[in-house]
C-alpha positions as CSV (number, residue, x, y, z in Angstrom):
1,M,0.0,0.1,-0.1
2,L,1.1,3.1,-0.8
3,I,0.3,6.3,1.0
4,D,0.0,9.5,-1.0
5,F,-0.1,12.2,1.3
6,R,0.2,15.4,-1.3
7,P,-0.3,18.4,0.9
8,S,2.9,18.0,2.7
9,G,3.5,21.7,3.6
10,R,0.8,21.8,5.6
11,L,1.8,19.8,8.0
12,R,3.9,22.2,9.8
13,G,3.0,26.6,9.8
14,K,0.8,28.6,11.6
15,N,-2.4,26.0,11.6
16,P,-0.3,22.5,10.7
17,V,-2.8,19.3,9.4
18,D,-2.8,17.0,12.7
19,F,-1.6,13.8,10.2
20,D,-3.0,11.0,12.6
21,S,-6.4,12.3,12.5
22,A,-6.4,13.0,8.6
23,V,-5.3,9.4,8.1
24,G,-5.6,6.9,10.9
25,P,-9.2,6.4,10.7
26,V,-8.9,5.6,7.3
27,L,-6.2,3.2,8.0
28,N,-8.3,1.5,11.0
29,A,-11.3,1.5,8.6
30,L,-9.0,-0.7,5.9
31,A,-7.8,-3.0,8.7
32,A,-11.5,-3.5,10.3
33,G,-12.4,-4.4,6.3
34,R,-9.5,-6.9,6.2
35,R,-9.0,-6.0,3.0
36,D,-5.9,-6.6,0.9
37,V,-4.3,-3.6,1.1
38,S,-0.9,-4.9,-0.8
39,R,-2.4,-2.8,-4.3
40,M,-4.0,0.1,-2.7
41,R,-2.9,3.8,-3.1
42,V,-4.5,6.3,-0.2
43,A,-4.2,10.2,-2.0
44,C,-4.7,12.4,0.4
45,D,-5.3,16.0,-0.9
46,W,-6.3,19.3,0.5
47,V,-9.2,20.4,-2.1
48,Q,-8.8,24.5,-1.8
49,Y,-12.2,25.2,-3.7
50,R,-14.5,25.3,-1.2
51,E,-17.2,24.0,-4.1
52,N,-15.9,21.0,-6.3
53,F,-17.0,18.0,-7.3
54,R,-15.7,15.7,-4.9
55,D,-16.9,13.8,-1.9
56,I,-14.9,13.7,1.3
57,V,-13.9,10.0,0.4
58,D,-14.0,8.8,-2.8
59,V,-12.8,5.1,-4.2
60,R,-11.6,5.4,-7.6
61,P,-10.9,1.9,-9.6
62,V,-7.9,1.5,-11.4
63,L,-8.1,-0.9,-14.0
64,P,-6.4,-3.3,-15.7
65,R,-4.3,-3.2,-18.9
66,P,-6.2,-5.6,-21.3
67,D,-3.2,-7.3,-21.9
68,S,-2.4,-9.5,-19.0
69,A,0.6,-10.8,-20.1
70,E,1.8,-7.3,-20.5
71,S,0.7,-6.9,-17.1
72,Q,2.5,-9.4,-15.4
73,A,5.6,-8.5,-17.3
74,G,5.6,-5.6,-15.5
75,Q,5.2,-6.8,-12.0
76,A,7.8,-9.1,-12.8
77,A,9.9,-6.2,-13.2
78,G,9.4,-4.7,-10.1
79,A,6.8,-2.2,-11.3
80,P,4.2,-1.9,-8.4
81,G,0.5,-2.2,-9.7
82,Y,-2.6,-0.8,-8.1
83,D,-6.3,-2.2,-8.3
84,V,-8.0,1.1,-6.6
85,E,-7.3,4.5,-5.1
86,L,-8.7,5.8,-1.9
87,A,-8.9,9.4,-2.2
88,V,-9.4,11.7,1.0
89,D,-10.1,15.5,1.4
90,V,-8.1,16.5,3.8
91,R,-9.5,19.4,4.4
92,R,-12.8,18.4,5.0
93,S,-12.0,15.2,6.7
94,G,-12.4,16.6,10.1
95,T,-16.2,17.1,9.7
96,V,-17.5,13.7,9.6
97,A,-16.8,10.2,11.1
98,L,-13.8,9.6,8.5
99,G,-13.4,6.0,9.5
100,D,-17.1,5.1,9.0
101,L,-17.4,6.9,6.0
102,T,-14.1,5.6,4.4
103,A,-15.7,2.2,5.6
104,A,-19.2,2.7,3.8
105,R,-17.4,4.1,0.8
106,L,-15.4,1.0,0.7
107,A,-18.5,-0.9,0.7
108,G,-20.4,1.0,-2.1
109,D,-23.2,1.8,0.2
110,D,-23.3,5.2,-1.3
111,L,-23.8,4.1,-4.9
112,D,-27.5,3.0,-4.5
113,G,-29.5,5.9,-5.3
114,R,-26.8,7.7,-7.5
115,V,-28.3,9.8,-10.4
116,Y,-25.9,9.4,-13.3
117,L,-26.1,12.3,-15.9
118,E,-23.4,10.3,-18.7
119,D,-21.4,7.5,-19.3
120,W,-17.8,7.3,-18.7
121,G,-15.6,9.3,-20.8
122,L,-12.5,11.7,-20.8
123,A,-12.9,14.5,-18.1
124,G,-12.5,17.2,-20.6
125,Q,-15.8,15.6,-22.6
126,S,-17.7,15.4,-19.2
127,C,-21.1,17.4,-19.3
128,I,-19.4,19.9,-16.3
129,W,-18.5,21.7,-19.5
130,D,-21.7,22.1,-21.1
131,F,-22.5,23.5,-17.7
132,N,-20.0,25.9,-18.3
133,A,-20.7,26.9,-21.4
134,L,-24.4,27.6,-20.4
135,Y,-22.9,29.7,-17.5
136,W,-21.3,31.8,-20.0
137,S,-24.0,32.0,-22.7
138,A,-27.0,32.9,-19.9
139,L,-24.7,35.0,-17.8
140,E,-27.3,37.7,-17.3
141,L,-30.1,35.2,-15.8
142,W,-27.3,33.6,-13.6
143,E,-26.2,37.1,-12.0
144,K,-30.1,38.2,-11.8
145,A,-30.8,35.6,-9.6
146,S,-27.4,35.0,-7.2
147,G,-27.4,38.9,-7.2
148,R,-23.8,39.7,-7.8
149,G,-21.5,39.7,-11.3
150,Y,-19.4,36.9,-11.7
151,E,-16.0,38.8,-11.0
152,Q,-17.0,39.0,-7.4
153,A,-16.5,35.1,-7.2
154,L,-12.7,35.9,-8.0
155,P,-10.2,36.0,-4.7
156,G,-10.8,39.6,-3.8
157,G,-13.7,40.4,-6.2
158,E,-12.0,41.4,-9.1
159,S,-9.6,40.5,-11.9
160,D,-5.7,40.9,-11.6
161,A,-6.2,42.2,-15.7
162,R,-8.0,45.5,-13.9
163,N,-4.3,46.8,-12.7
164,R,-3.2,49.9,-14.7
165,G,0.4,49.4,-13.6
166,A,0.3,45.8,-15.3
167,A,-1.6,48.1,-18.8
168,R,1.1,50.6,-18.3
169,E,4.1,47.9,-18.6
170,L,2.5,46.1,-21.5
171,I,1.7,49.5,-23.3
172,S,5.6,50.8,-22.5
173,G,6.8,47.5,-24.0
174,L,4.8,47.7,-26.9
175,F,6.2,51.5,-27.4
176,T,9.9,50.1,-27.4
177,V,9.1,47.5,-30.2
178,W,7.0,50.0,-32.4
179,D,9.8,52.9,-31.8
180,R,12.5,50.7,-33.1
181,L,10.5,49.2,-36.3
182,A,9.7,53.1,-36.8
183,A,13.0,54.0,-37.0
184,A,13.7,51.3,-39.2
185,G,10.8,52.1,-41.6
186,A,9.3,48.8,-40.9
187,L,6.1,49.6,-39.0
188,P,2.8,48.5,-40.3
189,E,0.1,51.3,-40.7
190,E,-2.3,49.6,-38.7
191,L,-1.1,48.5,-35.2
192,Y,-3.5,45.2,-33.9
193,V,-4.0,44.6,-30.3
194,A,-6.2,41.3,-29.4
195,E,-7.9,40.6,-26.3
196,L,-8.9,37.4,-25.6
197,G,-11.4,36.7,-22.9
198,V,-12.7,40.0,-22.3
199,G,-15.1,39.9,-19.0
200,N,-16.9,43.5,-18.6
201,G,-14.7,45.5,-20.6
202,S,-12.8,46.7,-17.7
203,Q,-9.1,45.6,-18.5
204,A,-9.8,46.8,-21.9
205,K,-11.0,50.4,-20.8
206,I,-8.0,50.7,-18.6
207,F,-5.2,50.0,-21.3
208,L,-6.8,52.0,-24.0
209,D,-7.2,54.9,-21.7
210,E,-3.4,54.4,-20.5
211,F,-2.8,54.2,-23.9
212,R,-4.1,57.3,-25.4
213,D,-2.8,59.1,-22.4
214,L,1.1,57.9,-23.1
215,D,0.5,58.3,-26.8
216,Q,-0.1,61.7,-26.4
217,T,2.7,62.3,-24.0
218,G,5.2,61.0,-26.6
219,E,3.0,62.4,-29.8
220,R,3.8,59.3,-31.5
221,G,0.5,58.6,-33.2
222,Y,0.2,55.4,-32.5
223,Y,-3.5,55.6,-30.9
224,R,-4.7,57.2,-34.2
225,R,-3.4,53.7,-36.2
226,L,-4.5,51.2,-33.0
227,H,-6.9,48.6,-33.5
228,Y,-8.1,47.0,-30.3
229,L,-10.2,43.7,-30.9
230,M,-12.4,42.4,-27.7
231,C,-12.9,38.6,-28.3
232,D,-14.7,36.2,-26.1
233,Y,-17.6,33.3,-26.4
234,S,-20.4,35.2,-24.5
235,Q,-21.9,37.5,-26.4
236,Y,-23.8,39.4,-23.7
237,V,-19.9,39.6,-22.4
238,L,-19.1,41.4,-25.7
239,D,-22.3,43.4,-25.2
240,L,-21.1,44.5,-21.7
241,A,-17.6,45.2,-23.0
242,R,-19.0,47.5,-25.9
243,E,-20.7,49.9,-23.1
244,T,-17.6,49.8,-21.2
245,V,-15.1,51.2,-24.0
246,V,-17.5,53.5,-26.0
247,A,-15.3,56.3,-25.4
248,H,-12.6,54.3,-27.8
249,A,-15.6,53.0,-29.9
250,G,-13.8,54.1,-33.1
251,H,-10.5,51.7,-32.3
252,V,-12.2,48.9,-30.8
253,S,-14.2,45.8,-32.7
254,S,-15.4,43.0,-31.0
255,V,-15.5,39.3,-32.0
256,A,-17.4,36.4,-31.1
257,L,-15.4,33.3,-30.8
258,D,-14.3,29.9,-29.3
259,A,-11.4,30.3,-27.2
260,T,-9.8,26.9,-28.1
261,R,-10.1,27.8,-31.8
262,P,-9.0,31.6,-32.1
263,S,-7.6,31.7,-35.6
264,H,-11.0,30.4,-37.1
265,S,-12.0,33.7,-36.3
266,L,-8.9,35.7,-36.2
267,G,-7.6,34.3,-38.9
268,F,-7.0,37.7,-41.0
269,L,-4.7,38.8,-38.1
270,R,-2.0,36.0,-38.9
271,G,1.3,37.6,-38.6
272,K,0.1,41.0,-37.5
273,T,-1.0,40.6,-33.9
274,F,1.6,42.7,-32.0
275,L,0.2,41.6,-28.2
276,L,-2.4,38.8,-27.7
277,Y,-3.9,39.3,-24.3
278,I,-5.4,36.6,-22.0
279,S,-6.3,37.0,-18.3
280,N,-8.0,34.0,-16.4
281,V,-9.1,31.9,-19.8
282,Y,-7.0,29.0,-20.0
283,D,-8.1,27.7,-16.6
284,N,-11.7,27.6,-17.3
285,L,-10.7,25.4,-20.6
286,P,-12.1,22.0,-21.2
287,T,-9.1,19.8,-19.9
288,D,-8.6,15.9,-19.8
289,E,-6.3,14.5,-17.2
290,V,-3.4,11.7,-17.2
291,A,-1.4,10.2,-14.8
292,Q,1.5,7.7,-14.4
293,L,1.0,5.2,-11.5
294,G,3.6,2.4,-11.3
295,G,5.2,3.5,-14.0
296,R,2.4,3.1,-16.5
297,P,0.4,5.9,-18.3
298,Y,-3.3,6.2,-17.2
299,S,-6.4,8.7,-18.8
300,V,-8.7,9.7,-15.9
301,Q,-12.3,9.1,-16.8
302,T,-14.9,10.8,-15.1
303,R,-18.9,10.4,-15.0
304,A,-21.3,13.2,-13.3
305,Y,-23.9,12.1,-11.1
306,F,-26.1,13.5,-8.0
307,P,-26.1,12.0,-4.8
308,P,-28.7,10.0,-3.5
309,G,-30.0,12.5,-0.9
310,A,-29.1,15.9,-3.4
311,A,-31.2,13.8,-6.1
312,T,-34.3,13.3,-4.2
313,E,-34.2,17.1,-2.8
314,L,-33.5,18.4,-6.6
315,A,-36.4,15.8,-8.0
316,A,-39.0,17.2,-5.5
317,S,-38.0,20.8,-5.9
318,V,-39.6,20.0,-9.6
319,S,-42.4,17.7,-9.0
320,A,-40.0,14.9,-10.5
321,E,-38.7,11.3,-9.7
322,P,-34.8,11.2,-9.4
323,E,-34.5,9.0,-12.7
324,E,-36.3,12.3,-14.5
325,L,-33.2,14.5,-14.0
326,P,-31.0,13.1,-16.5
327,G,-33.9,14.3,-18.9
328,L,-33.8,17.5,-17.4
329,V,-30.5,18.3,-17.2
330,R,-30.4,17.6,-20.9
331,R,-32.8,19.5,-21.8
332,L,-31.2,22.5,-19.5
333,L,-28.2,22.5,-21.3
334,R,-29.5,22.2,-24.7
335,L,-32.2,25.0,-24.9
336,G,-31.3,27.6,-21.8
337,P,-33.0,28.1,-18.9
338,A,-34.8,30.3,-20.7
339,L,-36.5,27.9,-23.0
340,L,-36.7,24.7,-20.2
341,A,-40.0,26.0,-19.0
342,D,-41.5,25.6,-22.4
343,S,-40.0,22.2,-22.6
344,A,-41.0,20.6,-19.7
345,P,-44.2,22.7,-17.9
346,E,-44.8,19.8,-15.9
347,H,-41.9,20.7,-13.9
348,I,-40.6,24.1,-14.7
349,G,-42.9,26.8,-14.6
350,D,-41.0,29.8,-15.2
351,T,-37.6,31.1,-16.4
352,D,-37.2,31.7,-12.4
353,T,-37.7,28.2,-11.2
354,A,-35.4,27.3,-14.1
355,V,-32.3,29.4,-13.0
356,R,-33.2,27.8,-9.7
357,F,-33.2,24.5,-10.8
358,W,-29.8,25.2,-12.7
359,Q,-27.7,26.4,-9.6
360,E,-28.7,23.5,-7.9
361,A,-28.1,21.0,-10.3
362,W,-24.6,22.6,-10.6
363,S,-24.0,23.1,-6.9
364,A,-25.3,19.1,-6.1
365,L,-22.9,18.0,-9.0
366,R,-20.3,15.4,-8.3
367,L,-17.6,13.5,-10.4
368,E,-16.9,9.8,-10.3
369,E,-13.4,9.0,-11.4
370,R,-11.4,5.7,-12.7
371,Y,-8.3,5.1,-14.1
372,V,-7.9,3.5,-17.5
373,P,-4.6,2.3,-19.0
374,L,-3.2,4.2,-21.8
375,A,-2.1,2.1,-24.9
376,G,0.3,4.8,-25.7
377,L,1.4,8.2,-25.8
378,D,1.5,8.6,-29.4
379,L,-1.9,7.4,-29.8
380,Y,-3.4,10.3,-27.2
381,S,-4.3,13.3,-28.5
382,L,-3.8,16.3,-26.7
383,A,-5.7,18.7,-29.3
384,P,-5.6,19.1,-32.9
385,G,-1.7,18.6,-34.3
386,V,-0.6,18.4,-30.7
387,S,0.6,14.4,-30.0
388,G,0.5,12.9,-26.3
389,E,4.1,12.1,-26.9
390,E,4.7,15.8,-25.8
391,L,3.5,14.9,-22.4
392,R,6.4,12.1,-22.0
393,P,8.8,14.2,-20.4
394,L,6.3,15.4,-17.8
395,L,5.2,12.3,-17.1
396,E,8.2,10.3,-16.7
397,S,10.0,12.9,-14.7
398,G,9.7,11.1,-11.4
399,A,7.4,9.4,-8.5
400,D,3.9,8.9,-9.5
401,V,2.3,11.8,-10.8
402,R,-1.3,13.0,-12.3
403,M,-1.5,15.8,-13.9
404,H,-3.9,18.3,-16.4
405,V,-3.3,17.8,-19.9
406,S,-5.2,21.3,-20.5
407,S,-6.5,20.4,-23.6
408,G,-8.4,23.5,-24.3
409,A,-5.5,25.8,-23.2
410,V,-3.0,23.7,-25.1
411,A,-5.5,24.0,-28.2
412,S,-5.6,27.9,-27.8
413,F,-2.1,28.4,-27.3
414,V,-0.9,26.4,-30.3
415,D,-3.5,28.0,-32.5
416,S,-2.4,31.8,-31.2
417,L,1.0,31.6,-32.2
418,P,0.8,32.1,-36.1
419,L,-1.6,34.9,-35.4
420,L,1.7,36.9,-33.5
421,H,4.0,39.4,-35.3
422,P,7.6,38.4,-35.3
423,F,7.9,41.3,-33.1
424,G,4.6,40.5,-31.0
425,R,3.8,38.7,-28.1
426,L,1.4,36.7,-26.0
427,V,0.8,37.8,-22.6
428,C,-1.0,35.2,-20.5
429,H,-2.2,36.0,-16.7
430,D,-3.8,32.5,-15.0
431,L,-3.2,29.6,-12.5
432,F,-0.2,28.3,-13.6
433,V,1.4,25.4,-12.4
434,T,5.0,26.0,-13.6
435,K,6.7,22.5,-12.2
436,V,5.6,18.7,-12.5
437,Q,6.6,18.7,-8.5
438,D,3.2,21.1,-7.9
439,Y,1.0,18.2,-9.2
440,R,2.2,15.8,-6.5
441,V,2.3,18.4,-3.7
442,G,-1.2,19.9,-3.9
443,F,-4.6,19.8,-5.4
444,R,-5.0,21.9,-8.8
445,G,-8.8,21.3,-9.5
446,P,-11.3,21.0,-10.8
447,G,-13.1,23.4,-8.6
448,K,-16.4,25.6,-9.2
449,Y,-16.0,29.2,-9.5
450,D,-19.9,30.5,-9.4
451,G,-21.5,28.6,-12.4
452,S,-18.4,27.9,-14.3
453,V,-15.6,25.2,-14.1
454,V,-11.5,26.5,-12.9
455,N,-8.3,23.8,-13.2
456,W,-4.6,25.1,-12.7
457,V,-2.8,25.0,-15.9
458,N,-0.1,22.9,-17.2
459,G,2.7,25.2,-17.6
460,P,5.6,22.9,-18.2
461,L,3.6,21.4,-21.0
462,L,2.9,24.4,-22.8
463,A,6.1,25.9,-22.6
464,H,7.4,22.5,-23.7
465,A,4.7,22.8,-26.7
466,G,6.1,26.5,-27.3
467,R,9.5,25.9,-27.7
468,R,8.7,22.8,-30.0
469,R,7.5,25.2,-32.2
470,G,9.9,28.1,-32.1
471,F,8.9,30.1,-29.2
472,D,10.1,31.6,-25.9
473,V,8.0,31.0,-23.6
474,R,8.9,32.3,-19.6
475,F,6.5,32.4,-15.9
476,E,7.3,34.7,-13.5
477,P,4.5,35.5,-10.6
478,F,1.9,38.5,-11.4
479,R,4.2,41.7,-10.6
480,H,1.6,44.0,-9.5
481,R,0.0,42.6,-6.4
482,S,1.4,40.3,-3.7
483,G,0.3,37.1,-2.3
484,G,-2.1,35.8,-5.0
485,N,-1.8,32.5,-7.3
486,I,-1.8,34.5,-10.6
487,M,1.6,33.7,-12.7
488,T,2.1,35.5,-15.9
489,M,3.1,33.7,-19.1
490,T,5.1,35.7,-21.9
491,T,5.8,33.9,-25.6
492,Q,6.8,35.5,-28.5
493,P,9.1,34.2,-31.2
494,G,12.5,33.4,-30.5
495,D,15.5,34.1,-31.8
């Protein structure tokens, strides 16, 4: 048996975790159950997101390889194998009778009555991402029901993108490049800047205000030539952003796009973009997860469900039976809350009821997980044109590890690179894991931010993908606010 206690940093400090109380009841339950624990992993995490998709204790099967001879060969070579992983959320473990809960989970007592919304599949294909898309497409209804804007769900109640110091730093860098090109007679007449994921437009307004003021000081005439493109998935968000930047309307265009395929809408900017600015977008894009356990690669499969008690309450709130919930959820995700009442009038009386159902379903939603052997990394596609082979140096970097593939972020990143001018830069503020070891010592998602999904982004994988395509990629802490988790990734063509 292997005990993988990931939040090792929390064993010391001001409020250290009591290892005995966090792990001891689990081991006692295993001993009392007289199970064969020789092929079991116990994975302890500190799940920092108060809203998430996990129970306090989960059981995750580790499926055998279909080729039993190969599996036996691995055992003979000394590679440890596992049949099951017992996952414990240390942050919440003190709130329950942990030993009793562990015994019940191992016995499968909680499986009866679960209402499943989907079959097993890769994490990036789960219906949680349909909920995520619904949140952004029907954001106005969610905000009206919750009584707060989505930015208030962020730590500190606002995005780091709304920082004048950061905006001035970006603009100064642009002006330095443009001055040099202008002196050589190589500066284009039209100067393109694009922002992917504009939020309510506050970042765009700050950037444009500062840009205009700095340009007037130097009398360069760059503001006259500036084209600022605000890009987002949500038309509602774009409408809000346009109102915010109305003072700069002559220099701004809005573009609705799929963030995982920006060049499909911005192809006309190929080789022309001097700055592609992204803030808190990559962490909100679909992602698979993979793991290396006992020297073998696995994909993480999931399926969404409602726990028995939550399913009963949710069904009762709309005069339905628990077994009717999957159909109602599918209609919600396909039609949206505004049309759900027309589709299911016997359960949903009006739009307000539909939004309440949506929010309560999201709150109750959980994910089962299992590990499925990967036939080979070369057969696994990370993103269009990106092979799973690019994961190999990360997965084989040491001990057991589980990590995000950041599928949507990799697709967006790789697809964005051709848009950059030879002297252009991609600047991204987000939740980046910057070392593979970070995945071994902490939980990195998924969590719930209001009605959306958040995952930390696999920075080493993006850096590897960028370098393979001729771009320099570097990370540094966000300079303009201390104490946060936001990192800045800067990417530009290599020498």
